[in-house]
N, CA and C atoms of all chains as a GROMACS GRO file, in nm:
protein
  627
    1MET      N    1   6.048   6.656  -6.802
    1MET     CA    2   6.162   6.558  -6.738
    1MET      C    3   6.240   6.478  -6.821
    2PRO      N    4   6.375   6.446  -6.855
    2PRO     CA    5   6.447   6.392  -6.937
    2PRO      C    6   6.476   6.224  -6.951
    3ALA      N    7   6.377   6.157  -7.027
    3ALA     CA    8   6.364   6.036  -7.028
    3ALA      C    9   6.456   5.967  -7.105
    4ASN      N   10   6.523   6.005  -7.133
    4ASN     CA   11   6.641   5.944  -7.213
    4ASN      C   12   6.745   5.856  -7.131
    5GLU      N   13   6.791   5.749  -7.205
    5GLU     CA   14   6.822   5.623  -7.077
    5GLU      C   15   6.975   5.695  -7.044
    6PHE      N   16   7.053   5.785  -7.091
    6PHE     CA   17   7.187   5.843  -7.071
    6PHE      C   18   7.137   5.952  -6.960
    7GLU      N   19   7.027   6.026  -6.930
    7GLU     CA   20   7.017   6.076  -6.838
    7GLU      C   21   6.946   5.979  -6.694
    8LYS      N   22   6.855   5.903  -6.721
    8LYS     CA   23   6.843   5.795  -6.612
    8LYS      C   24   6.973   5.785  -6.543
    9LYS      N   25   7.040   5.714  -6.631
    9LYS     CA   26   7.158   5.655  -6.579
    9LYS      C   27   7.238   5.751  -6.479
   10LEU      N   28   7.272   5.874  -6.523
   10LEU     CA   29   7.342   5.990  -6.487
   10LEU      C   30   7.255   6.009  -6.342
   11GLN      N   31   7.122   6.065  -6.299
   11GLN     CA   32   7.035   6.042  -6.244
   11GLN      C   33   7.096   5.967  -6.115
   12GLN      N   34   7.106   5.851  -6.157
   12GLN     CA   35   7.078   5.734  -6.050
   12GLN      C   36   7.232   5.726  -6.007
   13ARG      N   37   7.327   5.748  -6.089
   13ARG     CA   38   7.477   5.768  -6.009
   13ARG      C   39   7.511   5.879  -5.961
   14MET      N   40   7.421   6.000  -5.978
   14MET     CA   41   7.442   6.099  -5.871
   14MET      C   42   7.401   6.104  -5.754
   15GLY      N   43   7.288   6.010  -5.780
   15GLY     CA   44   7.224   5.955  -5.625
   15GLY      C   45   7.317   5.910  -5.518
   16GLU      N   46   7.431   5.879  -5.573
   16GLU     CA   47   7.517   5.771  -5.542
   16GLU      C   48   7.626   5.856  -5.476
   17LEU      N   49   7.622   5.973  -5.502
   17LEU     CA   50   7.724   6.078  -5.487
   17LEU      C   51   7.712   6.113  -5.343
   18LYS      N   52   7.812   6.063  -5.258
   18LYS     CA   53   7.761   6.091  -5.107
   18LYS      C   54   7.890   6.148  -5.069
   19LEU      N   55   7.920   6.276  -4.994
   19LEU     CA   56   8.024   6.356  -4.908
   19LEU      C   57   8.014   6.414  -4.793
   20THR      N   58   8.099   6.415  -4.749
   20THR     CA   59   8.039   6.426  -4.591
   20THR      C   60   8.126   6.582  -4.594
   21PRO      N   61   8.035   6.664  -4.532
   21PRO     CA   62   8.097   6.805  -4.505
   21PRO      C   63   8.207   6.823  -4.357
   22SER      N   64   8.285   6.911  -4.373
   22SER     CA   65   8.372   6.914  -4.266
   22SER      C   66   8.280   6.980  -4.141
   23ASP      N   67   8.356   6.950  -4.000
   23ASP     CA   68   8.318   7.004  -3.875
   23ASP      C   69   8.280   7.113  -3.875
   24GLU      N   70   8.374   7.209  -3.969
   24GLU     CA   71   8.326   7.349  -3.923
   24GLU      C   72   8.227   7.401  -4.020
   25VAL      N   73   8.136   7.343  -4.121
   25VAL     CA   74   8.009   7.365  -4.136
   25VAL      C   75   7.887   7.357  -4.049
   26TRP      N   76   7.885   7.271  -3.992
   26TRP     CA   77   7.820   7.279  -3.869
   26TRP      C   78   7.817   7.384  -3.778
   27THR      N   79   7.951   7.376  -3.692
   27THR     CA   80   7.997   7.489  -3.637
   27THR      C   81   7.930   7.631  -3.690
   28GLU      N   82   7.972   7.623  -3.832
   28GLU     CA   83   7.921   7.748  -3.849
   28GLU      C   84   7.734   7.764  -3.898
   29VAL      N   85   7.681   7.690  -3.898
   29VAL     CA   86   7.550   7.670  -3.945
   29VAL      C   87   7.443   7.700  -3.771
   30GLU      N   88   7.535   7.635  -3.698
   30GLU     CA   89   7.496   7.626  -3.548
   30GLU      C   90   7.508   7.838  -3.496
   31HIS      N   91   7.617   7.843  -3.546
   31HIS     CA   92   7.667   7.957  -3.500
   31HIS      C   93   7.551   8.098  -3.567
   32ARG      N   94   7.538   8.076  -3.708
   32ARG     CA   95   7.456   8.153  -3.791
   32ARG      C   96   7.294   8.158  -3.762
   33ILE      N   97   7.267   8.058  -3.705
   33ILE     CA   98   7.105   8.014  -3.690
   33ILE      C   99   7.091   8.117  -3.513
   34ARG      N  100   7.208   8.076  -3.435
   34ARG     CA  101   7.208   8.160  -3.327
   34ARG      C  102   7.179   8.328  -3.313
   35LYS      N  103   7.276   8.367  -3.447
   35LYS     CA  104   7.275   8.493  -3.437
   35LYS      C  105   7.142   8.532  -3.514
   36GLU      N  106   7.083   8.479  -3.628
   36GLU     CA  107   6.981   8.465  -3.676
   36GLU      C  108   6.872   8.493  -3.552
   37LYS      N  109   6.845   8.435  -3.502
   37LYS     CA  110   6.769   8.443  -3.375
   37LYS      C  111   6.748   8.577  -3.285
   38ASP      N  112   6.893   8.566  -3.284
   38ASP     CA  113   6.920   8.717  -3.155
   38ASP      C  114   6.867   8.820  -3.243
   39GLU      N  115   6.892   8.864  -3.369
   39GLU     CA  116   6.833   8.967  -3.417
   39GLU      C  117   6.687   8.947  -3.421
   40LYS      N  118   6.619   8.846  -3.437
   40LYS     CA  119   6.518   8.865  -3.469
   40LYS      C  120   6.440   8.904  -3.348
   41LYS      N  121   6.513   8.829  -3.248
   41LYS     CA  122   6.465   8.879  -3.095
   41LYS      C  123   6.448   9.024  -3.084
   42SER      N  124   6.600   9.069  -3.141
   42SER     CA  125   6.621   9.208  -3.072
   42SER      C  126   6.543   9.315  -3.163
   43PHE      N  127   6.500   9.257  -3.297
   43PHE     CA  128   6.400   9.362  -3.367
   43PHE      C  129   6.236   9.372  -3.285
   44ILE      N  130   6.200   9.238  -3.267
   44ILE     CA  131   6.107   9.223  -3.176
   44ILE      C  132   6.097   9.336  -3.091
   45TRP      N  133   6.209   9.346  -2.973
   45TRP     CA  134   6.195   9.407  -2.835
   45TRP      C  135   6.190   9.571  -2.878
   46LEU      N  136   6.290   9.578  -3.025
   46LEU     CA  137   6.313   9.727  -3.051
   46LEU      C  138   6.168   9.778  -3.112
   47SER      N  139   6.074   9.684  -3.198
   47SER     CA  140   5.946   9.735  -3.259
   47SER      C  141   5.842   9.774  -3.084
   48LEU      N  142   5.848   9.658  -2.998
   48LEU     CA  143   5.787   9.711  -2.888
   48LEU      C  144   5.810   9.826  -2.832
   49LEU      N  145   5.954   9.848  -2.802
   49LEU     CA  146   5.990   9.962  -2.736
   49LEU      C  147   5.952  10.090  -2.812
   50SER      N  148   5.957  10.098  -2.960
   50SER     CA  149   5.900  10.189  -2.999
   50SER      C  150   5.800  10.242  -3.046
   51SER      N  151   5.705  10.101  -3.026
   51SER     CA  152   5.575  10.140  -3.058
   51SER      C  153   5.510  10.230  -2.936
   52MET      N  154   7.347   6.606  -4.880
   52MET     CA  155   7.364   6.711  -4.955
   52MET      C  156   7.453   6.800  -5.005
   53LEU      N  157   7.579   6.764  -4.912
   53LEU     CA  158   7.741   6.819  -4.994
   53LEU      C  159   7.716   6.807  -5.131
   54GLY      N  160   7.654   6.644  -5.190
   54GLY     CA  161   7.705   6.625  -5.307
   54GLY      C  162   7.660   6.692  -5.382
   55VAL      N  163   7.486   6.750  -5.382
   55VAL     CA  164   7.408   6.851  -5.423
   55VAL      C  165   7.455   6.972  -5.454
   56CYS      N  166   7.542   7.012  -5.356
   56CYS     CA  167   7.580   7.147  -5.382
   56CYS      C  168   7.716   7.135  -5.440
   57TYR      N  169   7.801   7.018  -5.433
   57TYR     CA  170   7.932   7.002  -5.483
   57TYR      C  171   7.920   7.021  -5.664
   58ARG      N  172   7.779   6.967  -5.698
   58ARG     CA  173   7.794   6.946  -5.838
   58ARG      C  174   7.740   7.094  -5.908
   59TYR      N  175   7.731   7.179  -5.828
   59TYR     CA  176   7.669   7.313  -5.858
   59TYR      C  177   7.813   7.414  -5.854
   60THR      N  178   7.888   7.367  -5.798
   60THR     CA  179   8.002   7.499  -5.779
   60THR      C  180   8.132   7.434  -5.825
   61LYS      N  181   8.239   7.515  -5.827
   61LYS     CA  182   8.390   7.492  -5.875
   61LYS      C  183   8.487   7.413  -5.766
   62SER      N  184   8.420   7.467  -5.624
   62SER     CA  185   8.498   7.445  -5.532
   62SER      C  186   8.422   7.350  -5.414
   63LEU      N  187   8.513   7.281  -5.318
   63LEU     CA  188   8.452   7.203  -5.244
   63LEU      C  189   8.409   7.348  -5.113
   64LYS      N  190   8.507   7.421  -5.111
   64LYS     CA  191   8.478   7.552  -5.046
   64LYS      C  192   8.338   7.621  -5.040
   65ASP      N  193   8.297   7.620  -5.170
   65ASP     CA  194   8.198   7.709  -5.254
   65ASP      C  195   8.081   7.614  -5.216
   66ALA      N  196   8.120   7.487  -5.190
   66ALA     CA  197   7.990   7.400  -5.171
   66ALA      C  198   7.929   7.394  -5.065
   67GLU      N  199   8.056   7.408  -5.005
   67GLU     CA  200   8.020   7.403  -4.830
   67GLU      C  201   7.960   7.551  -4.776
   68ASP      N  202   7.970   7.632  -4.840
   68ASP     CA  203   7.905   7.764  -4.806
   68ASP      C  204   7.773   7.758  -4.877
   69VAL      N  205   7.768   7.658  -4.979
   69VAL     CA  206   7.618   7.700  -5.046
   69VAL      C  207   7.514   7.554  -4.919
   70LEU      N  208   7.619   7.483  -4.842
   70LEU     CA  209   7.515   7.379  -4.792
   70LEU      C  210   7.482   7.435  -4.641
   71GLN      N  211   7.582   7.528  -4.596
   71GLN     CA  212   7.580   7.615  -4.463
   71GLN      C  213   7.428   7.704  -4.497
   72GLU      N  214   7.445   7.752  -4.585
   72GLU     CA  215   7.343   7.892  -4.628
   72GLU      C  216   7.206   7.848  -4.662
   73GLY      N  217   7.219   7.676  -4.700
   73GLY     CA  218   7.103   7.629  -4.742
   73GLY      C  219   7.035   7.570  -4.590
   74PHE      N  220   7.120   7.480  -4.510
   74PHE     CA  221   7.105   7.449  -4.387
   74PHE      C  222   7.010   7.547  -4.321
   75VAL      N  223   7.073   7.665  -4.289
   75VAL     CA  224   7.015   7.801  -4.184
   75VAL      C  225   6.839   7.829  -4.258
   76LYS      N  226   6.873   7.790  -4.405
   76LYS     CA  227   6.725   7.835  -4.450
   76LYS      C  228   6.636   7.762  -4.392
   77VAL      N  229   6.671   7.556  -4.437
   77VAL     CA  230   6.622   7.491  -4.384
   77VAL      C  231   6.544   7.502  -4.233
   78PHE      N  232   6.638   7.547  -4.180
   78PHE     CA  233   6.595   7.590  -4.060
   78PHE      C  234   6.495   7.668  -3.985
   79PHE      N  235   6.518   7.776  -4.029
   79PHE     CA  236   6.434   7.890  -4.027
   79PHE      C  237   6.274   7.863  -4.108
   80HIS      N  238   6.284   7.773  -4.243
   80HIS     CA  239   6.173   7.762  -4.308
   80HIS      C  240   6.081   7.617  -4.257
   81LEU      N  241   6.131   7.547  -4.172
   81LEU     CA  242   6.089   7.430  -4.133
   81LEU      C  243   5.920   7.451  -4.157
   82LYS      N  244   5.891   7.488  -4.092
   82LYS     CA  245   5.752   7.562  -4.039
   82LYS      C  246   5.648   7.540  -4.170
   83GLN      N  247   5.728   7.596  -4.294
   83GLN     CA  248   5.660   7.570  -4.417
   83GLN      C  249   5.651   7.454  -4.485
   84TYR      N  250   5.714   7.363  -4.450
   84TYR     CA  251   5.710   7.247  -4.509
   84TYR      C  252   5.553   7.144  -4.467
   85LYS      N  253   5.513   7.144  -4.568
   85LYS     CA  254   5.439   7.045  -4.585
   85LYS      C  255   5.439   6.930  -4.542
   86ALA      N  256   5.384   6.830  -4.475
   86ALA     CA  257   5.423   6.676  -4.490
   86ALA      C  258   5.378   6.616  -4.560
   87GLU      N  259   5.357   6.667  -4.719
   87GLU     CA  260   5.277   6.605  -4.826
   87GLU      C  261   5.390   6.517  -4.922
   88GLY      N  262   5.519   6.593  -4.926
   88GLY     CA  263   5.614   6.549  -5.027
   88GLY      C  264   5.705   6.514  -4.895
   89GLU      N  265   5.870   6.423  -4.967
   89GLU     CA  266   5.921   6.390  -4.898
   89GLU      C  267   6.035   6.487  -4.840
   90LEU      N  268   6.051   6.467  -4.701
   90LEU     CA  269   6.121   6.574  -4.643
   90LEU      C  270   6.279   6.600  -4.712
   91GLY      N  271   6.315   6.495  -4.765
   91GLY     CA  272   6.474   6.487  -4.843
   91GLY      C  273   6.449   6.612  -4.983
   92ALA      N  274   6.363   6.562  -5.023
   92ALA     CA  275   6.296   6.632  -5.149
   92ALA      C  276   6.277   6.768  -5.135
   93TRP      N  277   6.254   6.795  -5.037
   93TRP     CA  278   6.213   6.942  -5.004
   93TRP      C  279   6.346   7.004  -4.974
   94ILE      N  280   6.388   6.938  -4.890
   94ILE     CA  281   6.556   6.988  -4.845
   94ILE      C  282   6.662   7.018  -4.953
   95ARG      N  283   6.639   6.908  -5.031
   95ARG     CA  284   6.718   6.915  -5.199
   95ARG      C  285   6.691   7.061  -5.284
   96ARG      N  286   6.542   7.055  -5.262
   96ARG     CA  287   6.500   7.202  -5.351
   96ARG      C  288   6.557   7.317  -5.321
   97ILE      N  289   6.583   7.314  -5.156
   97ILE     CA  290   6.635   7.467  -5.089
   97ILE      C  291   6.758   7.443  -5.151
   98MET      N  292   6.855   7.331  -5.105
   98MET     CA  293   6.983   7.347  -5.184
   98MET      C  294   6.964   7.400  -5.302
   99VAL      N  295   6.942   7.334  -5.423
   99VAL     CA  296   6.916   7.400  -5.552
   99VAL      C  297   6.900   7.524  -5.544
  100ASN      N  298   6.800   7.625  -5.477
  100ASN     CA  299   6.795   7.732  -5.519
  100ASN      C  300   6.858   7.834  -5.451
  101THR      N  301   6.913   7.753  -5.350
  101THR     CA  302   7.052   7.829  -5.242
  101THR      C  303   7.173   7.876  -5.340
  102ALA      N  304   7.191   7.723  -5.409
  102ALA     CA  305   7.318   7.739  -5.495
  102ALA      C  306   7.277   7.800  -5.661
  103ILE      N  307   7.184   7.813  -5.669
  103ILE     CA  308   7.161   7.896  -5.811
  103ILE      C  309   7.212   8.040  -5.748
  104ASN      N  310   7.099   8.102  -5.654
  104ASN     CA  311   7.150   8.222  -5.596
  104ASN      C  312   7.304   8.238  -5.582
  105PHE      N  313   7.379   8.133  -5.491
  105PHE     CA  314   7.506   8.180  -5.464
  105PHE      C  315   7.539   8.183  -5.638
  106LEU      N  316   7.547   8.094  -5.748
  106LEU     CA  317   7.611   8.138  -5.870
  106LEU      C  318   7.574   8.262  -5.933
  107LYS      N  319   7.445   8.366  -5.885
  107LYS     CA  320   7.369   8.462  -5.931
  107LYS      C  321   7.455   8.553  -5.850
  108ARG      N  322   7.493   8.569  -5.749
  108ARG     CA  323   7.537   8.693  -5.695
  108ARG      C  324   7.700   8.679  -5.657
  109ASN      N  325   7.754   8.564  -5.698
  109ASN     CA  326   7.883   8.559  -5.675
  109ASN      C  327   7.938   8.584  -5.811
  110ARG      N  328   8.060   8.693  -5.845
  110ARG     CA  329   8.117   8.723  -5.964
  110ARG      C  330   8.200   8.630  -6.031
  111ARG      N  331   8.239   8.568  -5.944
  111ARG     CA  332   8.348   8.456  -6.034
  111ARG      C  333   8.255   8.340  -6.097
  112TYR      N  334   8.135   8.360  -6.085
  112TYR     CA  335   8.054   8.266  -6.172
  112TYR      C  336   7.938   8.347  -6.266
  113ARG      N  337   7.902   8.425  -6.195
  113ARG     CA  338   7.808   8.538  -6.271
  113ARG      C  339   7.877   8.588  -6.427
  114ASP      N  340   8.020   8.628  -6.371
  114ASP     CA  341   8.065   8.682  -6.532
  114ASP      C  342   8.082   8.563  -6.595
  115GLU      N  343   8.096   8.455  -6.611
  115GLU     CA  344   8.121   8.340  -6.686
  115GLU      C  345   7.998   8.301  -6.725
  116MET      N  346   7.832   8.309  -6.698
  116MET     CA  347   7.733   8.244  -6.698
  116MET      C  348   7.679   8.348  -6.840
  117TYR      N  349   7.739   8.292  -6.927
  117TYR     CA  350   7.681   8.354  -7.063
  117TYR      C  351   7.577   8.293  -7.117
  118PHE      N  352   7.440   8.348  -7.118
  118PHE     CA  353   7.315   8.268  -7.148
  118PHE      C  354   7.297   8.358  -7.311
  119THR      N  355   7.381   8.312  -7.409
  119THR     CA  356   7.355   8.384  -7.475
  119THR      C  357   7.291   8.281  -7.628
  120GLU      N  358   7.186   8.358  -7.670
  120GLU     CA  359   7.093   8.261  -7.740
  120GLU      C  360   7.171   8.215  -7.822
  121GLN      N  361   7.164   8.066  -7.924
  121GLN     CA  362   7.237   8.010  -7.994
  121GLN      C  363   7.122   7.927  -8.072
  122PRO      N  364   7.206   7.924  -8.171
  122PRO     CA  365   7.081   7.801  -8.280
  122PRO      C  366   7.073   7.696  -8.196
  123LEU      N  367   6.932   7.668  -8.216
  123LEU     CA  368   6.922   7.520  -8.110
  123LEU      C  369   6.958   7.358  -8.218
  124HIS      N  370   7.056   7.306  -8.147
  124HIS     CA  371   7.115   7.190  -8.147
  124HIS      C  372   7.026   7.064  -8.161
  125ARG      N  373   6.979   6.999  -8.212
  125ARG     CA  374   6.907   6.813  -8.198
  125ARG      C  375   6.955   6.827  -8.078
  126VAL      N  376   6.919   6.755  -7.969
  126VAL     CA  377   6.962   6.690  -7.887
  126VAL      C  378   7.019   6.589  -7.934
  127ALA      N  379   7.165   6.514  -7.913
  127ALA     CA  380   7.201   6.386  -8.012
  127ALA      C  381   7.121   6.288  -7.890
  128ASP      N  382   7.116   6.147  -7.983
  128ASP     CA  383   7.067   6.079  -7.910
  128ASP      C  384   7.176   5.954  -7.860
  129ASP      N  385   7.292   6.013  -7.834
  129ASP     CA  386   7.368   5.925  -7.789
  129ASP      C  387   7.377   5.891  -7.660
  130ASN      N  388   7.364   5.752  -7.613
  130ASN     CA  389   7.329   5.679  -7.496
  130ASN      C  390   7.489   5.640  -7.431
  131PRO      N  391   7.589   5.701  -7.396
  131PRO     CA  392   7.692   5.627  -7.408
  131PRO      C  393   7.660   5.554  -7.240
  132ALA      N  394   7.776   5.411  -7.219
  132ALA     CA  395   7.747   5.373  -7.104
  132ALA      C  396   7.821   5.426  -7.017
  133ILE      N  397   7.789   5.426  -6.868
  133ILE     CA  398   7.846   5.538  -6.785
  133ILE      C  399   7.908   5.418  -6.684
  134VAL      N  400   8.062   5.401  -6.709
  134VAL     CA  401   8.132   5.356  -6.643
  134VAL      C  402   8.196   5.420  -6.535
  135LEU      N  403   8.196   5.529  -6.542
  135LEU     CA  404   8.268   5.605  -6.415
  135LEU      C  405   8.169   5.635  -6.303
  136GLN      N  406   8.255   5.616  -6.163
  136GLN     CA  407   8.222   5.654  -6.044
  136GLN      C  408   8.192   5.779  -6.042
  137ALA      N  409   8.038   5.789  -5.963
  137ALA     CA  410   7.987   5.911  -5.903
  137ALA      C  411   8.075   6.055  -5.902
  138LYS      N  412   8.178   6.044  -5.807
  138LYS     CA  413   8.232   6.162  -5.803
  138LYS      C  414   8.337   6.200  -5.913
  139GLU      N  415   8.398   6.077  -5.997
  139GLU     CA  416   8.442   6.121  -6.135
  139GLU      C  417   8.377   6.190  -6.235
  140LEU      N  418   8.223   6.134  -6.222
  140LEU     CA  419   8.145   6.199  -6.343
  140LEU      C  420   8.086   6.383  -6.282
  141ALA      N  421   8.082   6.346  -6.140
  141ALA     CA  422   8.030   6.475  -6.103
  141ALA      C  423   8.132   6.581  -6.112
  142ASP      N  424   8.280   6.540  -6.114
  142ASP     CA  425   8.365   6.616  -6.122
  142ASP      C  426   8.397   6.645  -6.298
  143LEU      N  427   8.354   6.592  -6.380
  143LEU     CA  428   8.284   6.629  -6.553
  143LEU      C  429   8.220   6.756  -6.527
  144ILE      N  430   8.100   6.708  -6.474
  144ILE     CA  431   7.996   6.784  -6.496
  144ILE      C  432   8.054   6.948  -6.411
  145ARG      N  433   8.127   6.906  -6.334
  145ARG     CA  434   8.196   7.074  -6.235
  145ARG      C  435   8.291   7.132  -6.385
  146GLN      N  436   8.335   7.061  -6.460
  146GLN     CA  437   8.428   7.108  -6.572
  146GLN      C  438   8.350   7.192  -6.641
  147LEU      N  439   8.189   7.187  -6.661
  147LEU     CA  440   8.145   7.258  -6.767
  147LEU      C  441   8.152   7.406  -6.727
  148PRO      N  442   8.167   7.503  -6.808
  148PRO     CA  443   8.140   7.659  -6.829
  148PRO      C  444   8.029   7.653  -6.712
  149PRO      N  445   8.005   7.744  -6.610
  149PRO     CA  446   7.928   7.774  -6.498
  149PRO      C  447   7.777   7.792  -6.546
  150GLY      N  448   7.743   7.840  -6.662
  150GLY     CA  449   7.613   7.818  -6.711
  150GLY      C  450   7.553   7.688  -6.803
  151TYR      N  451   7.638   7.659  -6.850
  151TYR     CA  452   7.622   7.457  -6.876
  151TYR      C  453   7.594   7.405  -6.740
  152GLN      N  454   7.678   7.411  -6.640
  152GLN     CA  455   7.712   7.356  -6.570
  152GLN      C  456   7.554   7.341  -6.484
  153ALA      N  457   7.515   7.440  -6.467
  153ALA     CA  458   7.388   7.496  -6.427
  153ALA      C  459   7.274   7.393  -6.468
  154ILE      N  460   7.253   7.468  -6.603
  154ILE     CA  461   7.161   7.422  -6.668
  154ILE      C  462   7.147   7.281  -6.710
  155PHE      N  463   7.294   7.232  -6.695
  155PHE     CA  464   7.313   7.045  -6.705
  155PHE      C  465   7.228   6.972  -6.561
  156ASN      N  466   7.263   7.047  -6.491
  156ASN     CA  467   7.258   6.976  -6.319
  156ASN      C  468   7.101   7.005  -6.340
  157LEU      N  469   7.043   7.082  -6.366
  157LEU     CA  470   6.917   7.127  -6.351
  157LEU      C  471   6.811   7.015  -6.427
  158HIS      N  472   6.840   7.026  -6.513
  158HIS     CA  473   6.741   6.926  -6.621
  158HIS      C  474   6.786   6.799  -6.649
  159ALA      N  475   6.939   6.752  -6.603
  159ALA     CA  476   6.952   6.617  -6.642
  159ALA      C  477   6.936   6.547  -6.466
  160VAL      N  478   6.970   6.613  -6.399
  160VAL     CA  479   6.980   6.525  -6.243
  160VAL      C  480   6.862   6.547  -6.158
  161GLU      N  481   6.834   6.701  -6.174
  161GLU     CA  482   6.761   6.736  -6.084
  161GLU      C  483   6.566   6.756  -6.151
  162GLY      N  484   6.584   6.713  -6.283
  162GLY     CA  485   6.479   6.705  -6.334
  162GLY      C  486   6.370   6.830  -6.392
  163TYR      N  487   6.444   6.941  -6.379
  163TYR     CA  488   6.332   7.039  -6.402
  163TYR      C  489   6.333   7.080  -6.564
  164SER      N  490   6.186   7.127  -6.575
  164SER     CA  491   6.164   7.144  -6.765
  164SER      C  492   6.273   7.262  -6.758
  165HIS      N  493   6.286   7.270  -6.930
  165HIS     CA  494   6.352   7.419  -6.936
  165HIS      C  495   6.238   7.533  -6.972
  166VAL      N  496   6.086   7.506  -6.896
  166VAL     CA  497   6.084   7.638  -6.927
  166VAL      C  498   6.070   7.690  -6.751
  167GLU      N  499   6.067   7.587  -6.652
  167GLU     CA  500   6.131   7.610  -6.500
  167GLU      C  501   6.256   7.674  -6.497
  168ILE      N  502   6.385   7.609  -6.592
  168ILE     CA  503   6.489   7.635  -6.554
  168ILE      C  504   6.501   7.820  -6.623
  169GLY      N  505   6.450   7.840  -6.750
  169GLY     CA  506   6.421   7.994  -6.745
  169GLY      C  507   6.391   8.051  -6.689
  170GLU      N  508   6.287   8.025  -6.605
  170GLU     CA  509   6.234   8.086  -6.516
  170GLU      C  510   6.323   8.121  -6.400
  171MET      N  511   6.397   8.016  -6.356
  171MET     CA  512   6.490   8.015  -6.241
  171MET      C  513   6.623   8.080  -6.231
  172LEU      N  514   6.644   8.115  -6.383
  172LEU     CA  515   6.770   8.177  -6.440
  172LEU      C  516   6.761   8.279  -6.543
  173GLY      N  517   6.633   8.348  -6.563
  173GLY     CA  518   6.579   8.448  -6.597
  173GLY      C  519   6.660   8.455  -6.756
  174ILE      N  520   6.609   8.329  -6.819
  174ILE     CA  521   6.663   8.304  -6.987
  174ILE      C  522   6.512   8.264  -7.037
  175SER      N  523   6.556   8.267  -7.186
  175SER     CA  524   6.403   8.199  -7.246
  175SER      C  525   6.438   8.018  -7.235
  176ASP      N  526   6.325   7.976  -7.286
  176ASP     CA  527   6.366   7.821  -7.265
  176ASP      C  528   6.448   7.765  -7.384
  177GLY      N  529   6.386   7.863  -7.504
  177GLY     CA  530   6.522   7.813  -7.587
  177GLY      C  531   6.646   7.826  -7.555
  178THR      N  532   6.673   7.944  -7.492
  178THR     CA  533   6.818   7.911  -7.475
  178THR      C  534   6.836   7.792  -7.360
  179SER      N  535   6.761   7.764  -7.271
  179SER     CA  536   6.770   7.668  -7.196
  179SER      C  537   6.819   7.539  -7.265
  180ARG      N  538   6.746   7.518  -7.364
  180ARG     CA  539   6.747   7.409  -7.468
  180ARG      C  540   6.844   7.401  -7.522
  181SER      N  541   6.914   7.506  -7.579
  181SER     CA  542   7.009   7.510  -7.664
  181SER      C  543   7.186   7.463  -7.570
  182GLN      N  544   7.158   7.573  -7.477
  182GLN     CA  545   7.258   7.500  -7.394
  182GLN      C  546   7.270   7.370  -7.345
  183TYR      N  547   7.170   7.312  -7.321
  183TYR     CA  548   7.183   7.180  -7.263
  183TYR      C  549   7.249   7.110  -7.367
  184ALA      N  550   7.172   7.126  -7.499
  184ALA     CA  551   7.217   7.039  -7.557
  184ALA      C  552   7.377   7.049  -7.599
  185ARG      N  553   7.432   7.140  -7.607
  185ARG     CA  554   7.591   7.163  -7.567
  185ARG      C  555   7.630   7.112  -7.463
  186ALA      N  556   7.596   7.111  -7.367
  186ALA     CA  557   7.680   7.071  -7.239
  186ALA      C  558   7.643   6.941  -7.261
  187ARG      N  559   7.533   6.866  -7.328
  187ARG     CA  560   7.504   6.725  -7.281
  187ARG      C  561   7.648   6.690  -7.403
  188SER      N  562   7.637   6.749  -7.525
  188SER     CA  563   7.743   6.690  -7.610
  188SER      C  564   7.875   6.710  -7.560
  189LEU      N  565   7.896   6.794  -7.502
  189LEU     CA  566   8.032   6.847  -7.462
  189LEU      C  567   8.090   6.736  -7.330
  190LEU      N  568   7.980   6.680  -7.249
  190LEU     CA  569   7.995   6.620  -7.120
  190LEU      C  570   8.006   6.471  -7.190
  191ILE      N  571   7.923   6.449  -7.275
  191ILE     CA  572   7.935   6.291  -7.305
  191ILE      C  573   8.082   6.241  -7.408
  192SER      N  574   8.137   6.372  -7.466
  192SER     CA  575   8.271   6.334  -7.518
  192SER      C  576   8.369   6.290  -7.420
  193TRP      N  577   8.334   6.403  -7.309
  193TRP     CA  578   8.433   6.371  -7.189
  193TRP      C  579   8.430   6.242  -7.118
  194ILE      N  580   8.294   6.207  -7.121
  194ILE     CA  581   8.275   6.046  -7.012
  194ILE      C  582   8.371   5.953  -7.104
  195GLU      N  583   8.352   5.973  -7.280
  195GLU     CA  584   8.376   5.848  -7.364
  195GLU      C  585   8.572   5.863  -7.373
  196GLU      N  586   8.618   5.994  -7.350
  196GLU     CA  587   8.762   6.054  -7.364
  196GLU      C  588   8.809   5.960  -7.204
  197LEU      N  589   8.743   6.007  -7.111
  197LEU     CA  590   8.804   5.931  -6.942
  197LEU      C  591   8.760   5.775  -6.944
  198SER      N  592   8.660   5.773  -7.024
  198SER     CA  593   8.629   5.584  -7.000
  198SER      C  594   8.749   5.505  -7.092
  199LEU      N  595   8.753   5.585  -7.208
  199LEU     CA  596   8.862   5.488  -7.278
  199LEU      C  597   8.968   5.517  -7.209
  200GLU      N  598   9.007   5.602  -7.151
  200GLU     CA  599   9.167   5.618  -7.087
  200GLU      C  600   9.153   5.522  -6.971
  201ARG      N  601   9.036   5.465  -6.909
  201ARG     CA  602   9.032   5.398  -6.783
  201ARG      C  603   9.051   5.276  -6.839
  202LYS      N  604   8.964   5.229  -6.963
  202LYS     CA  605   9.014   5.106  -6.999
  202LYS      C  606   9.166   5.094  -7.055
  203ASN      N  607   9.234   5.162  -7.083
  203ASN     CA  608   9.372   5.165  -7.126
  203ASN      C  609   9.443   5.132  -7.052
  204GLU      N  610   9.421   5.171  -6.936
  204GLU     CA  611   9.491   5.182  -6.808
  204GLU      C  612   9.521   5.043  -6.749
  205ASN      N  613   9.381   5.009  -6.759
  205ASN     CA  614   9.327   4.855  -6.711
  205ASN      C  615   9.423   4.724  -6.804
  206TYR      N  616   9.417   4.769  -6.931
  206TYR     CA  617   9.504   4.702  -7.018
  206TYR      C  618   9.644   4.661  -6.937
  207ALA      N  619   9.699   4.818  -6.942
  207ALA     CA  620   9.857   4.849  -6.916
  207ALA      C  621   9.859   4.758  -6.786
  208GLY      N  622   9.790   4.812  -6.734
  208GLY     CA  623   9.774   4.708  -6.557
  208GLY      C  624   9.795   4.564  -6.588
  209LYS      N  625   9.736   4.496  -6.695
  209LYS     CA  626   9.757   4.381  -6.648
  209LYS      C  627   9.891   4.313  -6.751
   0.00000   0.00000   0.00000
């Protein structure tokens, strides 16, 4: 853990860095979660069917 | 969390890509989160790991991440006053070459040790240490330069 004064100040300043993501980010996250969930479901179905 | 991703990448688009990927991971791994630590810190760790994987996977970053063994430079004890705003400071960190940028963020901001960074990036802790020293002195010179510019602008404006 850097204990230097410079690193401390830097950490503090970087904690203040607040950026707002665009709306597309949330749409895409939602889309990807849904897609991955569907894939998992179909994988379970496929493995059940083939067993 | 976009701020974290922003510090590790070279464009807002890349930062948002990392953020998206990170959030999907958070969603699917939330069960693994143990209510011991702070949730924010847990999410942040996922974001940092996602960012590092992104850099390793992405040619634009990977090709420029030369982790060559260099003689160890003693870390200078300079502690310049930071008069810059968070965004200005983050933009200076983002101007470092990708390898320096990653190591600088991991050590100075996230607080990982050089041994941990070595494991994360597949380099020796000595390499991490010497690259950190170079990144740090480069950044300090930029901070001083920009701070001086700001000061002169202020005088000129009066």
